[in-house]
C-alpha positions in Angstrom: -54.1 -70.0 -13.5 -52.6 -66.7 -12.1 -55.3 -66.8 -9.2 -58.9 -66.2 -9.1 -61.5 -63.7 -8.1 -65.5 -64.4 -7.3 -67.3 -65.5 -10.4 -68.9 -62.7 -12.9 -71.0 -62.6 -15.8 -69.5 -61.2 -19.2 -72.8 -60.6 -20.5 -71.2 -58.9 -23.7 -70.1 -62.6 -24.4 -73.2 -64.9 -23.9 -75.1 -62.5 -26.2 -72.1 -62.5 -29.1 -71.0 -66.1 -28.9 -73.5 -67.1 -32.1 -72.4 -64.0 -34.3 -68.5 -63.9 -33.2 -67.7 -64.8 -36.5 -68.9 -62.2 -38.5 -68.0 -59.7 -35.3 -64.6 -61.0 -35.4 -64.3 -60.0 -39.4 -65.4 -56.5 -38.5 -63.1 -56.1 -35.7 -60.0 -57.1 -37.9 -61.4 -54.8 -41.1 -61.8 -51.8 -38.1 -58.2 -52.5 -36.9 -56.7 -52.3 -40.2 -58.5 -49.1 -40.8 -56.3 -47.5 -37.9 -53.2 -50.0 -38.9 -53.0 -49.1 -42.6 -53.6 -45.5 -42.2 -50.4 -44.1 -41.0 -48.0 -46.7 -43.2 -50.2 -45.9 -46.4 -49.9 -42.1 -46.2 -45.9 -41.9 -45.4 -45.3 -43.1 -48.9 -47.7 -40.9 -50.6 -46.1 -37.6 -49.1 -44.3 -36.2 -51.9 -47.1 -36.5 -54.2 -49.2 -34.9 -51.8 -47.1 -32.0 -51.1 -46.6 -31.6 -54.8 -50.4 -31.1 -54.8 -51.0 -29.0 -52.0 -47.8 -27.4 -51.3 -47.3 -26.8 -47.6 -43.6 -28.8 -47.4 -42.8 -27.1 -44.2 -45.6 -28.4 -41.9 -46.4 -31.9 -43.6 -45.2 -33.4 -40.6 -48.6 -33.0 -38.9 -50.4 -35.1 -41.5 -48.9 -37.8 -38.9 -48.2 -36.1 -35.3 -51.7 -34.5 -35.6 -53.1 -38.2 -36.1 -51.1 -39.3 -33.2 -51.9 -36.5 -31.0 -55.7 -37.3 -31.7 -55.6 -40.8 -31.3 -53.7 -40.9 -28.2 -55.5 -38.2 -26.1 -58.7 -40.1 -26.6 -58.3 -43.3 -25.9 -58.8 -42.9 -22.0 -62.2 -40.9 -23.3 -63.4 -43.9 -25.6 -62.4 -46.3 -22.6 -64.6 -44.8 -20.0 -67.5 -44.2 -22.7 -67.4 -47.8 -24.0 -67.5 -48.9 -19.9 -70.4 -46.6 -19.9 -72.7 -46.9 -22.8 -71.3 -50.0 -24.1 -69.0 -50.8 -26.8 -71.1 -51.2 -29.8 -72.2 -47.1 -30.0 -68.4 -46.2 -29.0 -67.0 -48.5 -31.9 -69.9 -47.6 -34.4 -69.3 -43.6 -33.5 -65.4 -44.0 -33.7 -66.0 -45.9 -37.3 -68.0 -43.3 -38.5 -66.3 -40.4 -37.7 -62.9 -42.1 -38.8 -64.9 -42.2 -42.4 -65.9 -39.0 -42.4 -62.4 -37.8 -41.8 -61.4 -40.1 -44.8 -63.9 -38.3 -47.0 -62.6 -35.1 -45.8 -59.0 -36.1 -46.3 -60.1 -36.8 -50.0 -61.4 -33.3 -50.2 -58.6 -31.4 -48.9 -57.8 -28.2 -50.9 -54.7 -27.2 -49.1 -52.4 -28.8 -46.3 -54.0 -27.1 -43.5 -57.2 -28.4 -44.3 -55.7 -32.1 -44.6 -54.1 -31.6 -41.4 -57.4 -30.4 -39.7 -59.1 -33.2 -41.5 -56.5 -35.9 -40.1 -56.7 -35.2 -37.0 -60.6 -35.7 -37.5 -59.7 -39.1 -38.6 -57.6 -39.8 -35.6 -60.6 -38.8 -33.2 -62.0 -42.1 -35.1 -59.1 -43.8 -34.7 -58.6 -43.6 -30.9 -62.1 -45.3 -30.6 -61.1 -47.9 -33.1 -58.1 -49.0 -31.3 -59.2 -49.2 -27.7 -62.8 -50.5 -28.6 -61.7 -53.4 -30.8 -59.1 -54.8 -28.3 -61.8 -54.3 -25.5 -64.1 -56.2 -27.8 -61.9 -59.1 -28.4 -61.7 -59.6 -24.4 -65.8 -59.4 -23.7 -66.0 -61.9 -27.0 -63.7 -64.9 -26.0 -63.3 -66.1 -22.8 -59.5 -66.0 -21.4 -58.5 -69.5 -22.9 -59.1 -68.3 -26.3 -58.2 -64.8 -26.0 -54.6 -65.2 -27.2 -56.4 -66.5 -30.5 -58.0 -63.6 -31.2 -55.4 -60.8 -30.1 -53.2 -62.8 -32.4 -55.3 -62.4 -35.2 -55.3 -58.9 -34.5 -51.5 -58.7 -34.4 -51.5 -60.3 -37.8 -53.7 -57.7 -39.1 -50.7 -54.9 -37.9 -48.0 -56.9 -39.1 -49.6 -57.4 -42.4 -50.5 -53.6 -42.3 -47.2 -52.9 -41.9 -45.6 -54.9 -44.5 -48.2 -53.9 -47.4 -49.2 -50.2 -46.6 -46.1 -48.7 -47.9 -46.4 -50.8 -50.8 -49.8 -49.9 -51.4 -49.6 -46.2 -50.7 -47.2 -46.2 -53.4 -48.9 -48.0 -55.9 -52.3 -45.5 -55.2 -50.2 -42.6 -55.2 -48.3 -43.5 -58.7 -51.0 -45.0 -60.8 -53.8 -43.4 -59.0 -54.2 -40.6 -57.1 -53.3 -39.9 -53.4 -56.6 -39.1 -52.6 -57.5 -42.5 -53.1 -55.4 -43.8 -50.1 -58.1 -42.1 -48.2 -61.3 -43.0 -50.4 -60.3 -46.9 -50.2 -61.3 -46.2 -46.5 -64.7 -45.9 -47.2 -66.0 -49.2 -48.5 -63.8 -51.4 -46.3 -65.2 -48.9 -43.1 -69.0 -49.2 -44.5 -68.7 -53.3 -44.6 -67.3 -53.2 -40.8 -70.1 -51.0 -39.7 -72.3 -53.2 -41.4 -70.8 -56.3 -39.4 -71.5 -54.6 -36.1 -74.8 -53.0 -36.7 -76.0 -56.3 -37.8 -74.2 -59.0 -35.8 -72.9 -57.5 -32.5 -75.6 -57.7 -29.9 -75.2 -56.2 -26.5 -77.3 -56.5 -23.6 -79.8 -53.6 -23.0 -78.5 -51.4 -19.5 -80.6 -49.6 -18.0 -80.4 -45.4 -17.7 -80.1 -46.0 -14.1 -77.3 -48.1 -13.9 -75.0 -46.0 -16.2 -72.8 -43.4 -14.3 -72.7 -40.0 -15.5 -69.9 -38.9 -17.9 -67.3 -36.9 -16.6 -67.3 -34.8 -19.7 -65.0 -31.8 -18.2 -62.6 -34.5 -17.1 -62.8 -35.7 -20.6 -62.0 -32.1 -22.2 -59.1 -31.0 -19.6 -57.6 -34.7 -20.2 -57.9 -33.5 -24.1 -56.3 -30.3 -23.7 -53.6 -31.4 -21.6 -52.8 -34.2 -23.6 -52.8 -32.3 -26.8 -50.4 -29.6 -25.2 -47.8 -32.0 -23.9 -47.7 -34.1 -26.6 -47.4 -31.2 -29.1 -44.5 -30.3 -27.2 -43.0 -33.7 -27.3 -43.7 -34.1 -30.8 -42.7 -30.8 -32.5 -39.8 -29.8 -29.9 -36.7 -30.1 -31.4 -38.1 -30.5 -34.9 -40.3 -27.3 -35.4 -38.3 -25.5 -33.1 -35.5 -25.7 -30.6 -36.0 -27.4 -27.2 -34.3 -24.6 -25.2 -37.0 -22.0 -27.0 -39.7 -19.8 -26.2 -42.5 -22.0 -28.0 -41.2 -25.0 -25.9 -41.3 -23.5 -22.4 -44.4 -21.9 -23.5 -46.4 -25.4 -24.4 -44.4 -27.2 -21.4 -45.7 -24.8 -18.8 -49.2 -24.5 -20.2 -49.3 -28.2 -20.2 -48.3 -28.7 -16.5 -50.9 -26.0 -15.5 -53.4 -28.4 -17.4 -52.1 -31.4 -15.8 -52.6 -29.6 -12.4 -56.4 -28.7 -13.8 -56.9 -32.3 -14.6 -55.8 -33.5 -11.3 -58.4 -31.1 -9.6 -61.2 -32.2 -12.0 -60.8 -35.9 -12.1 -60.5 -35.8 -8.0 -63.4 -33.8 -7.6 -65.7 -36.3 -10.6 -68.3 -38.6 -9.4 -67.3 -40.8 -12.3 -63.8 -39.9 -13.4 -62.6 -40.6 -17.0 -59.4 -41.6 -15.0 -60.4 -43.1 -11.9 -58.3 -43.8 -9.4 -58.0 -47.4 -9.8 -56.2 -47.7 -12.7 -52.8 -46.9 -10.6 -53.8 -48.0 -7.3 -54.4 -51.8 -8.3 -50.6 -52.8 -8.5 -51.4 -55.2 -11.6 -52.6 -52.6 -13.8 -50.3 -49.8 -12.8 -47.3 -51.9 -13.3 -48.7 -53.2 -17.1 -49.1 -49.6 -17.7 -45.7 -48.5 -16.7 -44.4 -51.9 -18.4 -46.2 -51.3 -21.8 -45.1 -47.5 -21.6 -41.4 -48.6 -21.5 -42.5 -51.0 -24.1 -43.5 -48.0 -26.4 -40.4 -46.1 -25.3 -38.1 -49.1 -26.9 -39.9 -49.6 -29.8 -38.8 -46.3 -31.3 -35.1 -47.5 -31.9 -36.2 -50.1 -34.6 -39.4 -48.4 -36.1 -37.6 -44.9 -36.5 -33.5 -45.3 -36.7 -33.5 -49.1 -38.2 -34.2 -48.0 -41.6 -32.0 -44.8 -41.8 -28.9 -47.6 -40.8 -29.9 -49.6 -42.8 -29.3 -47.5 -45.7 -26.7 -45.2 -44.4 -24.5 -47.8 -42.7 -25.3 -51.1 -44.8 -25.9 -49.6 -47.9 -29.2 -51.0 -48.9 -32.0 -49.9 -51.2 -35.1 -48.8 -49.4 -37.0 -51.5 -50.1 -34.4 -53.9 -48.7 -34.2 -51.7 -45.8 -37.7 -51.7 -45.0 -37.4 -55.5 -45.3 -35.2 -55.5 -42.8 -37.4 -53.6 -40.3 -40.4 -55.5 -41.5 -39.2 -58.9 -40.5 -40.4 -58.5 -36.9 -43.7 -58.3 -37.6 -43.6 -62.3 -38.8 -42.5 -63.6 -35.2 -44.3 -61.2 -33.4 -47.9 -62.7 -33.9 -46.7 -66.1 -33.8 -44.9 -65.6 -30.5 -48.1 -63.7 -29.3 -50.2 -66.8 -30.4 -48.0 -69.0 -28.6 -47.4 -67.2 -25.4 -51.0 -68.8 -23.9 -49.0 -72.3 -23.6 -46.2 -70.3 -21.4 -48.2 -68.3 -19.3 -50.5 -70.9 -18.5 -47.5 -72.9 -17.0 -45.8 -70.4 -15.5 -48.0 -66.9 -15.4 -48.8 -63.6 -16.7 -45.9 -62.0 -15.2 -43.2 -64.1 -15.6 -43.9 -64.6 -19.2 -43.8 -61.0 -19.8 -40.3 -60.9 -18.0 -39.0 -63.6 -20.0 -40.0 -62.1 -23.4 -38.9 -58.4 -22.3 -35.8 -59.6 -20.4 -34.7 -61.7 -23.8 -35.7 -58.4 -25.7 -32.8 -56.4 -23.1 -30.6 -58.3 -24.5 -31.2 -58.4 -28.4 -31.3 -54.8 -28.0 -28.1 -54.7 -25.8 -26.5 -57.1 -28.7 -27.0 -54.5 -31.6 -24.4 -52.2 -31.2 -21.9 -55.2 -30.7 -22.7 -56.0 -34.4 -19.5 -55.7 -36.7 -19.4 -52.6 -38.6 -20.3 -52.4 -41.3 -21.7 -55.7 -41.1 -24.3 -57.9 -43.6 -27.8 -57.4 -43.6 -28.6 -60.5 -42.5 -27.0 -59.8 -38.9 -29.8 -57.2 -38.1 -32.6 -59.0 -39.6 -31.9 -62.0 -37.3 -31.8 -59.7 -34.2 -35.3 -58.4 -35.5 -36.6 -61.8 -35.9 -35.7 -62.6 -32.2 -36.9 -59.2 -31.1 -40.1 -59.7 -32.8 -40.9 -62.9 -31.2 -39.5 -61.5 -27.3 -42.0 -58.5 -27.5 -44.9 -61.2 -28.5 -44.1 -63.1 -25.7 -44.2 -59.7 -23.4 -47.0 -58.0 -24.4 -49.9 -59.8 -25.3 -49.9 -62.0 -21.7 -49.9 -58.4 -20.0 -52.9 -57.0 -22.0 -55.0 -60.6 -21.6 -53.7 -60.5 -18.2 -55.3 -57.1 -17.2 -58.3 -57.6 -19.1 -59.1 -60.8 -17.4 -58.6 -59.1 -13.8 -61.3 -56.9 -14.3 -65.0 -57.1 -14.7 -66.9 -55.7 -18.0 -67.8 -52.4 -16.7 -64.0 -51.9 -16.1 -62.5 -53.4 -18.9 -63.2 -50.7 -21.5 -61.1 -48.3 -18.7 -58.3 -50.8 -17.9 -57.9 -51.8 -21.9 -57.6 -47.8 -23.0 -55.2 -47.3 -20.1 -52.6 -49.5 -21.1 -52.9 -48.3 -24.7 -52.7 -45.0 -23.7 -49.3 -45.5 -22.0 -47.9 -47.5 -24.7 -48.7 -45.0 -27.2 -47.5 -41.8 -24.8 -44.2 -43.9 -24.1 -43.6 -43.8 -28.2 -44.0 -40.4 -28.4 -41.9 -39.6 -25.6 -39.4 -42.0 -27.3 -39.1 -40.1 -30.5 -38.4 -36.9 -28.7 -35.8 -38.4 -26.3 -34.0 -40.5 -28.6 -34.0 -38.1 -31.8 -32.1 -35.7 -29.2 -29.7 -38.3 -28.2 -29.4 -39.4 -31.9 -28.7 -35.8 -32.8 -26.2 -35.2 -30.0 -23.7 -38.0 -30.8 -24.1 -37.0 -34.6 -23.0 -33.3 -33.7 -20.4 -34.4 -31.4 -19.1 -36.8 -34.5 -19.6 -34.5 -37.2 -19.3 -30.9 -35.2 -21.3 -28.2 -35.8 -25.2 -28.4 -35.6 -25.8 -31.8 -37.5 -28.7 -33.7 -37.1 -29.7 -37.1 -38.1 -32.5 -35.4 -40.7 -30.5 -33.3 -42.1 -27.3 -36.1 -42.5 -30.2 -38.3 -44.0 -31.6 -35.6 -46.5 -28.1 -34.8 -47.8 -27.1 -38.2 -48.4 -30.0 -39.0 -50.3 -29.1 -40.5 -53.4 -25.4 -40.1 -53.0 -22.2 -41.8 -51.6 -21.9 -41.8 -47.7 -18.9 -40.7 -46.4 -16.9 -42.9 -44.3 -16.9 -40.6 -41.4 -20.6 -40.1 -41.8 -21.2 -43.8 -41.6 -19.7 -44.2 -38.7 -21.0 -41.4 -37.2 -24.9 -42.4 -38.0 -23.5 -45.7 -37.2 -22.4 -44.4 -33.1 -25.7 -42.6 -33.1 -28.1 -45.4 -33.7 -26.0 -47.4 -31.6 -26.8 -45.1 -28.6 -30.2 -45.4 -29.5 -30.2 -49.1 -29.1 -28.4 -49.1 -25.7 -31.4 -46.8 -24.5 -33.9 -49.0 -25.7 -32.0 -51.6 -24.2 -32.3 -49.8 -21.2 -35.8 -49.0 -21.4 -36.6 -53.0 -21.6 -34.5 -53.3 -18.5 -36.8 -50.5 -16.8 -39.7 -52.7 -17.9 -38.4 -55.7 -16.7 -37.6 -54.0 -13.2 -41.1 -52.5 -12.7 -42.5 -56.5 -13.3 -40.2 -57.8 -11.0 -40.8 -55.7 -8.1 -44.3 -53.5 -8.8 -46.6 -56.7 -10.5 -48.2 -59.0 -8.4 -46.4 -62.5 -8.6 -50.4 -63.7 -9.6 -52.7 -61.6 -11.5 -55.8 -61.7 -10.0 -57.9 -63.3 -12.4 -61.7 -63.3 -12.4 -63.3 -66.7 -12.7 -65.5 -67.2 -15.7 
């Protein structure tokens, strides 16, 4: 394999082997809760706004949830290393279900947004702890299998979520979007409580929890991510709210650094960035989050405005990459066993960079099969890229570090997506303003075109904006390639099992 370290016991896997099937089913249900959440809600926004009002700030239904998930990932990772995966997963699932119930009972938009944040506080535990438990339960040779199953859950959720949300909103009530979480989550909780067995840890062996660092990190991340998510949307980038939030976030960042340096057992320990393997993967997956914004945010608009497709067909163009991603992830083990984790990931992200770079050279206006083919290829390339890095990092640390290491790479990927949405949104709006004149932006243009014929000048402007975004995404993929080439070790330090 990539290398060895002295052998270590993974007691979580030893005690859970005989009940892994039931536990894996619970993990897939828990992952489905988190994966379905945003896609199901998105299609019910008109019904929610019609019932509760608050159209001017409904975007916080998504932003608030995203912020809560992102800033809590490192905290839950550290807690799972300190107290074990089971109590953290149970607490996170219970909090998510409580948030779901409260969302169904919301009486206005402000209450719904607040309860969505409660959901996100639980969703951070679901995402990080599920990925960590997958590594605990399976040895290195079998981890691609479980990771591919979890990837399939995300793929199915991306495809089925919008349709399910539309059905519930149209034929039942939008509140059922949140109520359906309760029986699914209850089954997942029951399976976890009954079948997941972890070894009892002595209280003396547990490190103290750095609650001051967790609070500082939550405040800092919340402020900075709010500045990124809302900048250019709720207020201009060069405005008092943007400057105030950015300045406050930087001050809080300094507070986080001071608190974490003084903590005996910090939430984000220094070894996360001192070890070349984890630091390189953190940066590479941050770049992955950045480039994923191009297809997920901009491709549906391109498909409808430039190609003239209906919303359902435009969604299909995007969703096809969820077919090849888990397949490539499952097959990646046959590649990295031969050439190693780093080289496999470099092969995947190098191919992804070429695919993203090819998008602007598609003929104008083109046929729907052309971007669909590119998305099929892109999904395969990214499946080959992401999974070997996650498995490699999880296999390079002991049990007591695995939750923190997994949470750090997921946190960087989530942060990359947030930064990418703000950055590429500004780029696209800048290109539109240059092509159309005035203060045109992508959201206002697409809303104005909804249901009507698209003028040729506007079609070309949107095509140019999306092409520029894809070139930026290709640059992010190239950056990830260079990070792996120059920063990642040629052989990951894998622990013997």
